[in-house]
Wavefront OBJ file of the C-alpha trace (Angstrom):
o trace
v 83.571 -106.640 32.788
v 81.704 -105.698 29.654
v 78.695 -107.796 30.749
v 78.610 -106.137 34.192
v 78.809 -102.670 32.662
v 76.084 -103.562 30.230
v 73.872 -104.813 33.091
v 74.374 -101.610 35.043
v 73.396 -99.630 31.972
v 70.233 -101.708 31.680
v 69.371 -101.102 35.337
v 70.093 -97.391 35.041
v 67.933 -97.231 31.958
v 65.085 -98.982 33.748
v 65.410 -96.615 36.736
v 65.400 -93.593 34.432
v 62.344 -94.970 32.664
v 60.635 -95.404 36.027
v 61.376 -91.821 36.991
v 59.944 -90.612 33.692
v 56.824 -92.713 34.269
v 56.352 -91.194 37.741
v 56.846 -87.695 36.351
v 54.286 -88.359 33.629
v 51.818 -89.640 36.213
v 52.397 -86.553 38.364
v 51.838 -84.240 35.405
v 48.729 -86.196 34.449
v 47.335 -85.857 37.966
v 47.982 -82.117 37.999
v 46.398 -81.785 34.574
v 43.339 -83.764 35.687
v 42.973 -81.593 38.783
v 43.342 -78.465 36.661
v 40.677 -79.632 34.206
v 38.347 -80.527 37.089
v 38.990 -77.178 38.762
v 38.373 -75.206 35.579
v 35.231 -77.199 34.798
v 33.872 -76.587 38.272
v 34.520 -72.850 38.062
v 32.745 -72.719 34.703
v 29.774 -74.585 36.187
v 29.677 -72.154 39.128
v 29.680 -69.235 36.731
v 26.845 -70.766 34.698
v 24.808 -71.519 37.829
v 25.109 -67.944 39.023
v 24.218 -66.138 35.790
v 21.093 -67.674 34.140
v 18.710 -65.496 36.125
v 20.486 -62.369 34.939
v 20.325 -63.558 31.327
v 16.636 -64.263 31.692
v 15.993 -60.788 33.054
v 17.726 -59.308 30.021
v 15.566 -61.347 27.674
v 12.354 -60.356 29.437
v 13.390 -56.682 29.631
v 12.007 -56.152 33.129
v 11.257 -52.474 33.670
v 12.460 -50.862 36.887
v 12.459 -47.328 38.162
v 15.369 -45.134 37.038
v 16.223 -44.624 40.693
v 14.692 -45.587 44.009
v 12.843 -43.196 46.291
v 14.928 -40.861 48.426
v 12.421 -41.086 51.272
v 13.994 -44.233 52.720
v 17.355 -42.525 53.009
v 15.954 -39.833 55.284
v 14.205 -42.468 57.395
v 17.516 -44.202 58.056
v 19.183 -40.930 59.017
v 16.574 -40.368 61.735
v 17.091 -43.902 63.006
v 20.851 -43.579 63.554
v 21.319 -44.631 67.182
v 22.821 -41.803 69.236
v 24.667 -40.692 66.111
v 23.195 -37.421 64.973
v 23.576 -35.988 68.487
v 27.361 -36.416 68.274
v 27.573 -34.460 65.044
v 26.116 -31.263 63.669
v 22.328 -31.353 63.860
v 20.343 -32.563 60.870
v 19.481 -28.952 60.039
v 23.198 -28.063 59.901
v 25.710 -28.527 57.096
v 27.310 -31.811 58.159
v 24.989 -34.809 58.077
v 26.344 -38.390 58.136
v 26.051 -39.972 54.705
v 24.220 -43.287 54.885
v 23.574 -43.934 51.183
v 26.822 -45.153 49.679
v 28.167 -47.141 46.767
v 31.635 -48.564 47.376
v 33.093 -50.033 44.211
v 35.193 -52.863 45.657
v 38.166 -53.383 43.370
v 40.448 -56.427 43.536
v 43.716 -56.521 45.514
v 43.548 -52.887 46.654
v 43.014 -53.131 50.456
v 39.300 -53.116 49.664
v 38.583 -55.922 52.158
v 39.721 -53.646 54.978
v 37.416 -50.900 53.718
v 34.581 -53.390 53.413
v 34.919 -54.263 57.100
v 34.621 -50.566 57.971
v 31.453 -50.301 55.874
v 29.944 -53.504 57.299
v 30.457 -52.237 60.847
v 29.000 -48.822 60.099
v 25.954 -50.253 58.330
v 25.306 -52.876 60.991
v 25.746 -50.398 63.829
v 23.135 -48.052 62.396
v 20.700 -50.600 60.987
v 21.210 -49.666 57.341
v 19.910 -51.729 54.454
v 22.562 -53.537 52.426
v 22.148 -54.735 48.849
v 23.769 -58.158 49.127
v 24.506 -60.874 46.532
v 22.620 -64.156 46.270
v 24.435 -67.396 47.087
v 27.945 -65.976 46.894
v 30.099 -63.106 48.110
v 30.066 -61.149 44.827
v 27.483 -60.014 42.302
v 28.059 -62.791 39.745
v 31.502 -61.424 38.912
v 32.894 -61.277 36.218
v 29.508 -60.738 34.565
v 28.453 -57.070 34.430
v 26.332 -56.114 37.427
v 22.558 -56.421 37.163
v 19.933 -55.587 39.775
v 18.728 -59.176 39.513
v 21.986 -60.249 41.194
v 20.809 -58.577 44.417
v 19.179 -60.580 47.186
v 15.505 -59.599 47.699
v 15.561 -57.199 44.771
v 12.223 -55.905 43.526
v 11.673 -53.012 41.112
v 11.708 -49.729 43.017
v 13.185 -51.183 46.224
v 15.748 -48.824 47.747
v 18.951 -49.758 49.552
v 21.423 -47.732 51.592
v 24.680 -49.573 50.898
v 26.059 -51.437 47.885
v 29.615 -52.625 48.486
v 30.428 -56.190 47.356
v 32.628 -57.188 44.423
v 31.043 -56.563 41.038
v 31.891 -55.619 37.504
v 30.598 -52.079 37.588
v 27.498 -51.164 35.598
v 26.518 -47.625 36.552
v 23.061 -47.690 34.982
v 22.019 -50.760 36.967
v 23.650 -49.562 40.197
v 21.719 -46.283 40.023
v 18.433 -48.173 40.200
v 19.167 -49.367 43.736
v 20.343 -46.204 45.500
v 19.042 -42.670 46.043
v 20.183 -40.213 43.387
v 22.442 -38.392 45.855
v 24.222 -41.499 47.152
v 27.979 -41.113 47.620
v 30.113 -43.159 45.219
v 33.691 -43.977 46.128
v 36.318 -46.582 45.256
v 40.001 -47.382 45.768
v 42.925 -47.888 43.384
v 46.427 -49.300 43.702
v 49.599 -48.908 41.689
v 48.983 -51.312 38.743
v 52.438 -52.882 39.114
v 51.817 -53.883 42.729
v 48.254 -54.885 41.929
v 49.447 -57.085 39.048
v 51.958 -58.829 41.303
v 49.260 -59.495 43.897
v 46.675 -60.663 41.374
v 49.204 -62.881 39.581
v 50.024 -64.618 42.856
v 46.495 -64.867 44.226
v 44.704 -66.110 41.105
v 47.441 -67.958 39.214
v 46.037 -71.419 39.946
v 42.649 -70.277 38.647
v 44.048 -68.909 35.372
v 44.819 -71.701 32.871
v 46.989 -69.314 30.830
v 49.640 -69.356 33.586
v 49.789 -73.104 34.136
v 52.527 -73.549 31.550
v 54.931 -71.213 33.365
v 57.325 -73.137 35.602
v 59.956 -72.245 38.174
v 60.165 -69.624 40.889
v 60.271 -66.598 38.596
v 56.858 -67.041 37.009
v 55.909 -63.375 37.182
v 59.210 -62.252 35.642
v 58.879 -64.879 32.913
v 55.343 -63.720 32.113
v 56.380 -60.052 31.908
v 59.399 -60.927 29.760
v 57.062 -61.772 26.868
v 53.403 -61.519 28.022
v 51.821 -62.400 24.685
v 53.466 -65.825 24.851
v 51.112 -66.605 27.733
v 48.131 -64.285 27.246
v 45.076 -64.676 25.047
v 42.284 -62.066 25.309
v 38.972 -63.585 26.293
v 40.451 -66.783 27.720
v 39.049 -68.114 30.977
v 39.891 -65.697 33.822
v 42.363 -63.839 31.592
v 41.107 -60.488 32.915
v 43.071 -61.128 36.125
v 46.259 -60.779 34.061
v 45.731 -57.436 32.301
v 44.226 -54.096 33.361
v 42.187 -55.636 36.160
v 41.067 -52.234 37.452
v 39.768 -51.200 34.038
v 37.932 -54.520 33.796
v 36.388 -54.137 37.268
v 34.974 -50.770 36.245
v 33.194 -52.398 33.318
v 35.536 -51.414 30.490
v 37.489 -53.414 27.916
v 40.710 -54.456 29.628
v 42.461 -55.154 26.322
v 42.426 -51.554 25.111
v 45.774 -49.916 24.435
v 46.435 -47.001 26.817
v 46.276 -44.398 24.015
v 42.889 -45.634 22.766
v 40.232 -42.865 22.960
v 37.936 -45.161 24.959
v 40.458 -45.253 27.792
v 40.309 -41.497 28.283
v 36.541 -41.564 27.876
v 36.297 -44.250 30.559
v 38.436 -42.220 32.955
v 36.249 -39.157 32.440
v 33.117 -41.248 33.000
v 34.461 -42.456 36.334
v 35.499 -38.901 37.272
v 31.908 -37.782 36.875
v 30.448 -40.737 38.761
v 32.784 -41.158 41.762
v 33.061 -38.330 44.271
v 36.157 -39.810 45.872
v 38.821 -42.208 44.638
v 41.106 -43.501 47.396
v 44.704 -44.707 47.077
v 45.795 -47.994 48.678
v 49.380 -46.748 49.066
v 48.070 -43.882 51.199
v 45.361 -45.756 53.035
v 45.247 -43.666 56.205
v 45.120 -40.370 54.302
v 42.367 -41.930 52.184
v 40.319 -42.746 55.278
v 40.644 -39.195 56.562
v 39.345 -37.856 53.240
v 36.545 -40.423 53.346
v 35.644 -39.415 56.895
v 35.456 -35.794 55.812
v 33.444 -36.586 52.674
v 30.876 -38.776 54.444
v 30.815 -36.810 57.690
v 31.618 -39.954 59.690
v 33.577 -40.040 62.952
v 37.140 -41.117 63.645
v 35.721 -44.131 65.483
v 34.032 -45.204 62.248
v 37.410 -45.212 60.485
v 39.310 -47.489 62.895
v 40.604 -50.627 61.182
v 42.847 -53.660 61.214
v 44.512 -54.613 57.955
v 42.622 -57.595 56.523
v 43.483 -60.065 53.760
v 47.188 -59.221 53.829
v 49.783 -61.693 52.506
v 52.772 -63.009 54.368
v 56.038 -61.490 53.161
v 57.478 -64.741 51.861
v 54.710 -64.988 49.239
v 55.356 -61.535 47.770
v 57.480 -61.250 44.628
v 59.745 -58.230 44.980
v 59.516 -56.029 41.915
v 62.742 -54.613 40.594
v 62.496 -51.188 38.915
v 62.655 -52.950 35.540
v 59.841 -55.391 36.416
v 57.728 -52.575 37.842
v 58.125 -50.624 34.603
v 57.164 -53.702 32.551
v 54.110 -54.335 34.746
v 52.921 -50.755 34.310
v 53.487 -50.917 30.569
v 51.600 -54.221 30.307
v 48.749 -52.714 32.347
v 48.850 -49.432 30.461
v 45.154 -48.563 30.731
v 45.246 -49.126 34.506
v 48.394 -47.002 34.746
v 46.660 -44.081 33.006
v 43.645 -44.537 35.290
v 45.854 -44.592 38.363
v 47.880 -41.547 37.337
v 44.737 -39.502 36.743
v 43.149 -40.282 40.094
v 46.432 -40.097 41.977
v 46.581 -36.461 40.860
v 42.994 -35.777 41.963
v 43.688 -37.499 45.286
v 46.593 -35.231 46.152
v 44.624 -32.198 45.020
v 42.011 -33.171 47.618
v 44.723 -33.612 50.244
v 45.999 -30.111 49.476
v 42.483 -28.716 49.737
v 42.025 -30.517 53.058
v 45.310 -29.073 54.346
v 48.642 -30.875 54.730
v 49.123 -29.971 58.380
v 45.552 -30.888 59.233
v 45.961 -34.180 57.367
v 49.148 -35.041 59.275
v 47.415 -34.387 62.587
v 44.401 -36.527 61.653
v 46.554 -39.402 60.409
v 48.559 -39.282 63.624
v 45.332 -39.483 65.646
v 44.027 -42.367 63.521
v 47.259 -44.304 64.073
v 47.118 -43.653 67.803
v 43.541 -44.916 68.037
v 44.332 -47.957 65.877
v 47.317 -48.832 68.067
v 45.085 -48.665 71.150
v 42.570 -51.011 69.511
v 45.302 -53.450 68.432
v 46.691 -53.606 71.969
v 43.217 -54.203 73.347
v 41.893 -56.656 70.720
v 44.707 -58.651 69.122
v 46.718 -61.378 70.801
v 50.353 -60.490 70.267
v 49.349 -57.179 68.726
v 49.661 -58.298 65.102
v 48.723 -60.690 62.321
v 49.745 -64.360 62.221
v 49.891 -67.060 59.558
v 46.744 -69.022 58.782
v 47.943 -72.170 60.559
v 48.250 -70.282 63.847
v 44.695 -68.894 63.862
v 42.725 -70.749 66.538
v 39.190 -69.587 65.720
v 37.978 -70.680 62.264
v 35.524 -67.770 62.313
v 38.566 -65.507 62.047
v 40.353 -67.559 59.370
v 40.500 -65.596 56.083
v 39.791 -67.120 52.681
v 42.946 -68.558 51.136
v 44.061 -68.730 47.482
v 43.853 -72.084 45.727
v 46.542 -74.426 47.035
v 48.077 -71.959 49.509
v 47.817 -70.531 53.011
v 49.457 -67.185 52.335
v 46.797 -64.846 53.764
v 47.363 -63.652 57.320
v 44.755 -63.306 60.051
v 44.404 -62.620 63.757
v 43.755 -64.203 67.116
v 41.377 -62.424 69.448
v 42.766 -61.693 72.903
v 41.256 -63.857 75.622
v 41.053 -61.277 78.380
v 39.299 -58.430 76.550
v 36.969 -56.226 78.547
v 33.506 -57.742 77.833
v 32.085 -54.400 76.677
v 34.703 -54.241 73.877
v 34.874 -57.921 72.960
v 32.163 -57.922 70.284
v 33.516 -54.757 68.676
v 37.015 -56.271 68.562
v 35.710 -59.479 67.063
v 33.877 -57.650 64.280
v 36.978 -55.647 63.413
v 38.879 -58.935 62.980
v 36.166 -60.858 61.121
v 36.969 -61.664 57.457
v 34.548 -60.857 54.657
v 33.020 -64.315 54.156
v 32.225 -64.834 57.838
v 30.916 -61.277 58.238
v 28.577 -61.697 55.272
v 27.198 -64.870 56.852
v 26.596 -63.011 60.108
v 24.710 -60.355 58.155
v 22.385 -63.030 56.768
v 23.847 -63.755 53.325
v 23.478 -67.355 52.142
v 26.877 -68.178 50.634
v 26.176 -71.701 49.430
v 28.031 -71.279 46.116
v 31.042 -69.673 47.762
v 31.176 -72.348 50.459
v 30.783 -75.165 47.912
v 33.715 -73.783 45.932
v 35.729 -73.385 49.143
v 35.065 -77.007 50.128
v 36.161 -78.287 46.716
v 39.243 -76.036 46.716
v 40.352 -77.225 50.139
v 39.543 -80.880 49.387
v 41.513 -81.053 46.120
v 44.475 -79.000 47.230
l 1 2 3 4 5 6 7 8 9 10 11 12 13 14 15 16 17 18 19 20 21 22 23 24 25 26 27 28 29 30 31 32 33 34 35 36 37 38 39 40 41 42 43 44 45 46 47 48 49 50 51 52 53 54 55 56 57 58 59 60 61 62 63 64 65 66 67 68 69 70 71 72 73 74 75 76 77 78 79 80 81 82 83 84 85 86 87 88 89 90 91 92 93 94 95 96 97 98 99 100 101 102 103 104 105 106 107 108 109 110 111 112 113 114 115 116 117 118 119 120 121 122 123 124 125 126 127 128 129 130 131 132 133 134 135 136 137 138 139 140 141 142 143 144 145 146 147 148 149 150 151 152 153 154 155 156 157 158 159 160 161 162 163 164 165 166 167 168 169 170 171 172 173 174 175 176 177 178 179 180 181 182 183 184 185 186 187 188 189 190 191 192 193 194 195 196 197 198 199 200 201 202 203 204 205 206 207 208 209 210 211 212 213 214 215 216 217 218 219 220 221 222 223 224 225 226 227 228 229 230 231 232 233 234 235 236 237 238 239 240 241 242 243 244 245 246 247 248 249 250 251 252 253 254 255 256 257 258 259 260 261 262 263 264 265 266 267 268 269 270 271 272 273 274 275 276 277 278 279 280 281 282 283 284 285 286 287 288 289 290 291 292 293 294 295 296 297 298 299 300 301 302 303 304 305 306 307 308 309 310 311 312 313 314 315 316 317 318 319 320 321 322 323 324 325 326 327 328 329 330 331 332 333 334 335 336 337 338 339 340 341 342 343 344 345 346 347 348 349 350 351 352 353 354 355 356 357 358 359 360 361 362 363 364 365 366 367 368 369 370 371 372 373 374 375 376 377 378 379 380 381 382 383 384 385 386 387 388 389 390 391 392 393 394 395 396 397 398 399 400 401 402 403 404 405 406 407 408 409 410 411 412 413 414 415 416 417 418 419 420 421 422 423 424 425 426 427 428 429 430 431 432 433 434 435 436 437 438 439 440 441 442
């Protein structure tokens, strides 16, 4: 009996050892993939930035701002547009020179689609990136990041992801171009960023289990090191996107100075939580039409991938992202002041009309009337970019029996950013190479 028991113990020990070996191999594989992934992202970053570094070293001189003449030319070329609005000699003229500062995880992809459609419809000149869908982010923006840039060349629209650099941006647009951007509650933004980029942030790889976000916020400095690879996604991402130091404490004088700088530069700051009201203010500011503002929500996540924030977690997220919280509070106040100036009753009526028009478009364009999971999207041209190792971003299927005269318009409203950029002539070889590697490994 003792011998049998001893034999079973030996077998059990061997089985346990085998399990440990398999676990070690699994961890080793994940580590190897992580190292490969990080190395590739570093290489991509290096490939996309040497030209900008060279420009800095050579100190290329460019005009302080481009000529305003081109802007007026584009206004006259707006197809059947000026006739539908106040005449060019009147007070309300459609704004065609715009800078949209596209912030991360703020419904900015939906806004980008609106801008793409407006610019394409009226033949406006976009300042696009080279080889990728952003301007060498997270490096600060330089004019040399722009496709076909030459000193003095003027563009109408600048709208892709960048790390904002106002001095460089001003060289590409007329002096009276409209600047606008969009913010989101830093707690919700942090949750979204943490989910979307976690596999690209080595600092988070050591957090295990289902409650990764809660564990991180329990003691952030156990997992956060300033300046580490992609660490900016984890702290004050808005402040970082606007070109400031994301590791500043909220009471640091530079935080208030940064907020005031943005207040002077941006005519309108939209709020993701009040997206429809934001579009009405934008329509009024730019003198665009309601048709220009129609949208379908793009780049949204399926509910099962969203971590629900308790009041305690929300408070911790806002505290951890203190500079962003101060930024958000300031511009939330200015936003509602603009709503009051616009008129509450008028705003309610306009939002109601926007929703009615959007519902009509959804019924006409979208199969089933709403978004579906990535695996159910039939047309790859309508498949949105997915986070590393996941398929959590929703998309749409185009209805099959759309009236031919509306089909192209419907398709453009449903087209994700990457595919739309390709249609507009942007060579996305770096973005597509990264996408191929991402999908192949994971």
